[in-house]
LOKETI-167258 format. One line per 3 residues: number of its first residue (from 1); their letters; for each residue x, z, y of N, C-alpha, C. Coordinates in Angstrom, 1 decimal. Each point is the difference from the previous one (the first is absolute). Layout:
BEGIN
NUM> A> X,Z,Y,X,Z,Y,X,Z,Y  ... $
END
This chain:
BEGIN
1> MIR> 98.0,17.5,125.7,-0.9,0.6,-0.9,-0.2,-1.0,-1.1  0.3,0.5,-1.3,-0.2,-0.9,-1.1,-1.2,0.4,-0.8  -0.9,-0.9,-0.1,-1.2,0.3,-0.8,-0.3,-1.2,-0.9 $
4> TVV> -0.4,0.2,-1.2,-0.4,-1.1,-0.8,-1.5,-0.2,0.0  -0.4,-1.2,0.3,-1.4,-0.3,0.1,-0.4,-0.9,-1.2  -0.9,0.4,-0.8,-0.5,-0.8,-1.1,-1.4,-0.5,0.4 $
7> WGA> -0.1,-1.3,0.0,-1.2,-0.7,0.5,-0.8,-0.4,-1.2  -1.4,0.0,0.1,-0.9,-0.6,-1.0,0.2,-1.5,-0.1  -0.8,-0.6,-0.8,0.1,-1.4,-0.2,-0.1,-0.8,1.3 $
10> TLL> -0.9,0.5,0.9,-0.1,-0.7,1.3,-0.3,1.1,1.0  0.3,-0.2,1.3,-0.3,0.9,1.0,-1.5,-0.2,0.4  -0.5,-1.2,0.0,-1.3,-0.3,0.5,-1.1,0.7,-0.8 $
13> VPL> 0.0,0.0,-1.3,-1.0,0.5,-0.8,-0.1,1.6,0.2  1.1,0.7,-0.1,-0.2,1.5,0.2,-0.4,0.3,1.4  0.4,-0.8,1.0,-0.4,0.2,1.4,-1.5,-0.1,0.1 $
16> LVV> -0.6,-1.1,-0.6,-1.4,-0.2,0.0,-0.7,1.1,-0.8  0.5,0.5,-1.0,-0.6,1.1,-0.8,0.0,1.3,0.9  1.1,0.3,0.6,0.0,1.2,0.8,-1.0,-0.1,1.2 $
19> TGC> 0.0,-1.1,0.7,-0.9,-0.2,1.1,-1.4,-0.2,-0.5  -0.2,-0.3,-1.3,-1.3,-0.2,-0.5,-0.8,1.3,-0.1  0.6,1.1,0.2,-0.6,1.3,0.0,-0.8,0.3,1.3 $
22> GRE> 0.0,-1.0,0.9,-0.8,0.1,1.2,0.8,0.7,1.1  1.3,0.1,-0.1,0.9,0.7,0.9,0.8,-1.0,0.7  0.2,0.2,1.3,1.0,-0.8,0.7,1.4,0.4,-0.3 $
25> QPA> 0.8,-0.9,-0.3,1.4,0.3,-0.3,0.9,-0.6,1.1  1.1,0.8,0.3,0.9,-0.6,1.0,0.6,-1.2,-0.6  0.4,-1.0,0.8,0.5,-1.3,-0.4,1.3,0.2,-0.8 $
28> SAL> 0.7,1.1,0.4,1.3,0.3,-0.7,0.0,0.8,-1.2  -1.2,0.3,-0.5,-0.2,0.9,-1.1,0.8,-0.5,-1.2  0.8,0.9,-0.6,0.8,-0.4,-1.2,-0.9,0.2,-1.1 $
31> VGT> -0.2,-1.1,-0.8,-0.8,0.0,-1.2,0.9,-0.2,-1.1  0.0,1.0,-1.0,0.9,-0.1,-1.1,0.6,1.4,-0.2  1.1,0.0,-0.8,0.7,1.2,-0.3,1.3,0.1,0.7 $
34> EEV> 0.2,1.2,0.6,1.3,0.3,0.7,0.6,1.1,-0.7  1.2,-0.2,-0.5,0.7,1.1,-0.7,1.0,0.5,1.0  0.0,1.3,0.3,0.9,0.6,0.9,1.1,0.7,-0.7 $
37> AEG> 1.3,-0.5,0.3,1.2,0.6,-0.6,0.1,1.5,0.3  0.5,0.7,-0.9,0.1,1.5,0.2,0.6,0.4,1.3  1.1,-0.6,0.4,0.7,0.3,1.2,-0.8,-0.4,1.3 $
40> ERG> -1.0,-0.8,-0.2,-0.8,-0.5,1.2,-1.3,0.7,0.1  -0.3,0.9,-0.9,-1.3,0.7,0.1,0.0,0.9,1.2  -1.1,0.0,0.7,-0.1,0.9,1.2,-0.3,1.4,-0.4 $
43> EPI> -0.5,0.7,1.0,-0.4,1.4,-0.2,-1.2,0.1,-1.0  -0.1,1.2,-0.6,-1.2,0.2,-0.9,-1.3,-0.2,0.8  -1.0,-0.5,-0.6,-1.3,-0.1,0.7,-0.8,1.2,-0.4 $
46> SFT> -0.9,0.4,0.8,-0.8,1.1,-0.3,-1.4,-0.2,0.7  -1.0,0.4,-0.7,-1.3,0.1,0.6,-0.9,1.0,-0.8  -1.0,0.5,0.7,-1.0,0.9,-0.7,-1.3,-0.7,0.1 $
49> GTT> -0.9,0.5,-0.8,-1.4,-0.5,0.1,-0.9,0.8,-1.0  -1.1,-0.6,-0.3,-1.0,0.6,-0.9,-0.3,-1.0,-1.1  0.0,0.4,-1.2,-0.3,-0.9,-1.1,-1.5,-0.3,0.0 $
52> MGG> -0.4,-1.0,-0.7,-1.4,-0.3,-0.2,-0.8,1.2,-0.6  0.7,0.8,-0.7,-0.6,1.2,-0.6,-0.1,1.2,0.9  0.5,-0.2,1.3,-0.1,1.1,1.0,1.2,0.9,0.0 $
55> EPF> 1.0,-0.3,-0.8,1.2,0.9,-0.1,1.0,-0.4,1.1  0.7,1.0,0.6,1.1,-0.3,0.9,1.2,-0.7,-0.8  0.6,-0.9,0.7,1.1,-0.8,-0.6,1.2,0.0,1.0 $
58> DLS> 1.2,0.3,-0.5,1.2,-0.1,0.8,1.0,-0.8,-0.8  0.4,-1.2,0.5,0.9,-0.9,-0.7,1.4,0.7,-0.3  0.4,0.9,0.9,1.3,0.7,-0.2,0.0,0.9,-1.3 $
61> DLR> -1.2,0.4,-0.5,-0.1,0.8,-1.2,0.5,-0.8,-1.2  0.1,-1.3,0.1,0.4,-0.9,-1.1,1.5,-0.3,0.0  0.8,0.6,0.9,1.4,-0.3,0.0,0.6,0.4,-1.3 $
64> GRV> 1.0,-0.8,-0.5,0.6,0.1,-1.3,-0.6,-0.9,-1.0  -1.1,-0.6,0.3,-0.6,-1.1,-0.8,0.0,-1.3,0.7  0.0,-1.1,-0.8,-0.2,-1.3,0.6,-1.5,-0.1,0.3 $
67> VVI> -0.4,-0.5,1.2,-1.4,0.0,0.3,-0.4,-1.5,0.3  -1.1,-0.4,-0.6,-0.6,-1.3,0.2,-1.3,0.2,0.8  0.0,-0.6,1.2,-1.2,0.2,0.9,-0.6,-1.4,0.1 $
70> NSW> -1.3,-0.1,-0.4,-0.7,-1.3,0.1,-1.1,0.2,0.9  -0.1,-0.9,1.1,-1.1,0.0,0.9,-1.1,-1.0,-0.5  -1.2,0.4,0.1,-1.1,-0.8,-0.6,-1.3,0.3,0.8 $
73> ASW> -1.0,-0.8,-0.2,-1.4,0.2,0.4,-0.9,-0.7,-1.0  -1.1,0.6,-0.2,-1.0,-0.6,-1.0,-0.4,-1.4,0.3  0.0,-0.3,1.2,-0.5,-1.4,0.5,1.1,-1.0,-0.1 $
76> CAP> 1.2,0.3,-0.3,1.1,-0.9,-0.1,0.2,-0.6,-1.4  -0.3,-1.3,-0.1,0.1,-0.6,-1.3,1.4,0.1,-0.6  1.1,-0.3,0.7,1.3,0.2,-0.6,0.3,1.4,-0.5 $
79> CRS> -0.6,1.0,0.8,0.2,1.4,-0.4,-0.7,0.2,-1.4  -1.2,-0.5,-0.1,-0.7,0.1,-1.3,0.8,-0.6,-1.1  0.6,-1.2,0.2,0.7,-0.7,-1.0,1.3,0.8,-0.5 $
82> EMP> 0.7,0.6,1.0,1.2,0.7,-0.4,-0.1,1.4,-0.5  -1.2,0.7,0.3,-0.1,1.4,-0.2,0.2,0.3,-1.5  -0.4,-0.8,-1.0,0.2,0.4,-1.4,1.5,0.2,-0.3 $
85> AFV> 0.9,-0.7,0.7,1.4,0.2,-0.2,0.5,1.4,0.4  -0.6,0.6,1.1,0.3,1.3,0.4,-0.6,1.1,-0.9  -1.2,-0.3,-0.4,-0.7,0.9,-1.0,0.9,0.1,-1.3 $
88> DLH> 0.4,-1.1,-0.5,0.8,-0.1,-1.2,1.4,0.7,0.3  0.6,-0.2,1.1,1.3,0.6,0.4,-0.2,1.5,-0.1  -1.0,0.5,0.7,-0.2,1.4,0.1,-0.1,0.7,-1.4 $
91> TSV> -0.7,-0.7,-0.9,-0.2,0.6,-1.4,1.2,-0.2,-0.9  1.0,-0.8,0.4,1.1,-0.3,-0.8,1.3,0.6,0.4  0.0,0.7,1.1,1.3,0.6,0.5,-0.1,1.5,-0.1 $
94> DSQ> 1.2,0.6,0.0,0.1,1.4,0.0,-0.3,0.5,1.4  -1.1,0.8,0.2,-0.4,0.4,1.3,1.0,0.9,0.7  1.0,0.6,-0.7,1.0,0.8,0.6,1.1,-0.9,0.6 $
97> EVA> 0.0,-1.3,-0.5,1.0,-0.9,0.5,-0.5,-1.0,1.1  -1.3,-0.4,-0.2,-0.6,-1.0,0.8,-1.4,0.4,0.4  -0.3,-0.1,1.3,-1.4,0.3,0.4,-0.6,-1.3,0.6 $
100> VIG> -1.2,-0.2,-0.4,-0.8,-1.2,0.6,-1.0,0.6,0.9  -0.1,-0.5,1.2,-0.9,0.5,1.1,-0.7,-1.2,0.5  -1.3,0.1,0.2,-0.8,-1.0,0.7,-0.2,0.4,1.4 $
103> LNV> -0.2,-1.0,0.9,-0.3,0.2,1.4,-1.2,-0.9,0.3  -1.1,0.6,0.0,-1.3,-0.8,0.3,-0.2,-0.2,1.5  0.1,-1.2,0.4,0.1,-0.4,1.4,-1.4,-0.6,0.4 $
106> SDQ> -0.5,0.5,1.1,-1.2,-0.7,0.7,-1.1,-0.3,-1.0  -0.4,1.0,-0.7,-1.0,-0.3,-1.1,-1.2,1.0,0.2  -1.1,-0.4,-0.5,-1.2,0.9,0.0,0.2,1.0,-1.2 $
109> PAA> -0.2,1.3,0.3,0.2,1.0,-1.1,-0.7,-0.3,-1.3  -1.3,-0.4,0.1,-0.7,-0.3,-1.3,0.5,-1.2,-0.7  0.4,-1.0,0.7,0.6,-1.2,-0.7,1.3,0.3,-0.6 $
112> AEE> 0.8,0.8,0.7,1.3,0.4,-0.5,-0.1,0.9,-1.3  -1.0,0.9,0.0,-0.2,0.8,-1.2,-0.5,-0.8,-1.1  -0.8,-1.0,0.2,-0.5,-0.9,-1.1,1.2,-0.8,-0.5 $
115> FVD> 0.9,-0.4,0.8,1.2,-0.8,-0.4,0.8,0.9,-0.9  0.3,1.2,0.5,0.8,1.0,-0.8,-0.6,0.2,-1.4  -1.3,0.3,0.0,-0.7,0.2,-1.3,0.1,-1.2,-0.9 $
118> ELD> -0.3,-1.2,0.6,-0.1,-1.2,-0.8,1.4,-0.3,-0.7  1.1,0.3,0.7,1.3,-0.3,-0.5,0.7,1.2,-0.7  -0.7,1.1,0.0,0.5,1.2,-0.6,1.4,0.4,0.6 $
121> MSF> 0.0,0.0,1.3,1.2,0.4,0.7,0.2,1.5,0.0  0.9,0.5,-0.7,0.2,1.4,-0.1,1.1,0.6,0.8  0.7,-0.9,0.8,1.1,0.5,0.9,-0.7,0.3,1.3 $
124> PTI> 0.7,0.9,0.8,-0.5,0.3,1.3,-0.1,-1.1,1.0  -1.1,-0.1,0.7,-0.1,-1.0,1.0,-0.3,0.7,1.3  0.8,-0.4,1.0,-0.2,0.6,1.4,-0.9,-0.8,0.8 $
127> VDL> -0.9,0.7,0.7,-1.0,-0.7,0.9,0.7,-0.4,1.3  0.0,-1.2,0.4,0.6,-0.5,1.2,-1.0,-0.9,0.7  -1.1,0.6,0.5,-1.2,-0.7,0.5,0.4,-1.0,1.2 $
130> EGS> 0.9,0.5,0.8,0.4,-0.8,1.2,1.2,-0.9,-0.2  0.7,0.2,-1.2,1.2,-0.7,-0.2,1.2,0.6,0.7  -0.1,1.2,0.5,1.0,0.7,0.8,1.2,0.4,-0.9 $
133> ILA> -0.2,0.4,-1.2,1.1,0.3,-0.9,0.8,-1.3,-0.3  -0.7,-1.0,-0.5,0.6,-1.3,-0.3,0.9,-0.5,1.2  -0.5,0.2,1.2,0.7,-0.5,1.2,1.3,0.7,0.2 $
136> TIP> 0.2,1.2,-0.6,1.3,0.8,0.2,1.1,-0.4,-1.0  -0.4,-0.8,-1.0,1.0,-0.3,-1.1,0.9,-1.2,0.5  1.3,0.3,0.2,0.9,-1.0,0.6,0.1,-1.3,-0.8 $
139> GVP> -0.1,-1.1,0.7,0.2,-1.3,-0.6,-1.3,-0.5,-0.6  -1.1,0.7,0.0,-1.2,-0.5,-0.5,-0.9,-0.3,1.2  -0.4,-1.3,0.1,-1.0,-0.3,1.1,-1.2,0.9,-0.1 $
142> PKS> -0.5,0.6,1.1,-0.9,1.0,0.0,-1.4,-0.3,-0.7  -0.3,-1.2,-0.2,-1.3,-0.3,-0.6,0.1,-0.8,-1.3  1.2,0.1,-0.6,0.3,-0.8,-1.2,-0.6,0.6,-1.2 $
145> LPS> -1.0,-0.6,-0.6,-0.6,0.4,-1.2,0.0,-1.2,-1.0  0.4,0.2,-1.2,0.6,1.2,-0.5,1.5,0.0,0.4  0.6,1.1,0.0,1.4,0.2,0.1,0.5,1.2,-0.8 $
148> TVI> 1.2,0.0,-0.4,0.6,1.0,-0.9,1.4,0.3,0.5  0.3,1.3,0.1,1.3,0.5,0.2,0.4,0.9,-1.1  1.3,-0.2,-0.4,0.6,0.9,-1.0,1.1,0.8,0.7 $
151> LDR> -0.2,1.3,-0.1,0.9,0.9,0.6,1.0,0.6,-1.0  1.3,0.1,0.4,1.0,0.6,-0.9,-0.3,1.5,-0.1  0.8,0.7,-0.8,-0.2,1.4,-0.2,0.2,0.9,1.3 $
154> DGR> 0.6,-0.6,1.0,0.2,0.6,1.3,-1.1,-0.3,1.0  -1.0,-0.8,-0.4,-1.1,-0.3,0.8,0.3,-1.2,1.0  1.1,-0.8,-0.3,0.3,-1.1,0.8,-0.5,-1.3,-0.6 $
157> IAS> -0.4,-0.9,0.8,-0.6,-1.3,-0.5,1.1,-0.8,-0.7  -0.2,-0.3,-1.3,0.9,-0.7,-0.8,-0.5,-1.4,-0.2  -1.3,-0.2,0.1,-0.6,-1.3,-0.2,-1.4,-0.1,0.7 $
160> RII> -0.2,-1.2,0.6,-1.3,-0.3,0.6,-0.6,-1.2,-0.6  -1.2,0.0,-0.4,-0.7,-1.1,-0.5,-1.2,-0.3,0.9  0.1,-1.0,0.8,-1.1,-0.3,0.9,-0.8,-1.2,-0.6 $
163> GPT> -1.3,0.3,-0.3,-0.8,-0.9,-0.7,-0.2,0.5,-1.4  -0.7,-0.7,-0.8,-0.3,0.5,-1.4,1.2,-0.1,-0.9  0.0,0.8,-1.0,1.1,0.0,-1.0,-0.6,-0.1,-1.4 $
166> DPI> 0.8,-0.1,-1.0,-0.5,-0.1,-1.3,0.8,1.1,-0.9  -0.4,0.2,-1.2,0.6,1.0,-0.8,1.5,-0.2,-0.2  0.4,-1.3,-0.1,1.5,-0.3,-0.3,0.8,0.3,1.3 $
169> GLA> -0.5,-0.5,1.1,0.7,0.3,1.3,0.1,1.4,0.3  -1.1,0.7,-0.2,-0.1,1.5,0.3,1.0,0.7,-0.9  0.0,-0.3,-1.3,0.9,0.6,-1.0,1.5,-0.3,0.4 $
172> REL> 0.3,-1.2,0.4,1.3,-0.4,0.4,0.5,0.8,1.1  -0.8,0.1,1.1,0.4,0.8,1.2,0.1,1.5,-0.3  -0.9,0.5,-0.8,0.1,1.4,-0.4,1.3,0.3,-0.8 $
175> GRV> 0.2,-0.9,-1.0,1.3,0.2,-0.8,1.2,-0.1,0.8  0.0,-0.9,1.1,1.2,-0.1,0.8,0.2,1.3,0.8  -1.1,0.6,0.5,0.2,1.3,0.8,0.4,1.1,-1.0 $
178> LGT> -0.6,0.0,-1.2,0.4,1.0,-1.0,1.3,-0.2,-0.6  0.6,-1.2,0.1,1.2,-0.3,-0.6,-0.1,-0.2,-1.5  -1.1,-0.5,-0.4,-0.3,-0.1,-1.4,-1.0,-1.1,-0.2 $
181> EVD> -0.2,-0.5,-1.2,-1.0,-1.0,-0.4,-1.3,0.8,-0.2  -1.1,-0.6,0.5,-1.3,0.6,-0.1,-0.9,-1.0,-0.8  -0.7,0.4,-1.0,-0.9,-0.9,-0.8,-1.0,-0.5,1.0 $
184> S> -0.3,-1.3,-0.2,-1.1,-0.6,0.9,-1.2,-0.2,-0.7 $
END
């Protein structure tokens, strides 16, 4: 299996940031960006849930688009730091080509709503109170916050970002999956 792994400046700092969200991480947790070659992508992932607005959500309804899924919680400092990049991404891409989805994990509903309002998050966010949806995403440690996966148009994982990301890294990964350059 050939996969390209792009690491941040150091492994220690992102690991501390991820574990700084008050979550225990497995010792083997991959922190950084993992690019999955097209021929190595597994089966499409799928999950259903309910958005913070109470609407039903089915990930398979987004097939044909590249999907960026970011897991977050209002109490997670790195989640707070990176969320503006996802808000900006959502407002700058063609929604028929790219969908941005939030996955609110292990959070209090009122705190999550305040966070969404504070950052003007207009993309759908799925409620994952127990972290059960996050735990089903292959290659993502079940309690990793923040984490991001980018799915190709077939719903297969094309990129995993464990730990916080920034606008440049996010744009680079999205552009790679789209096969084009994306403004950062």
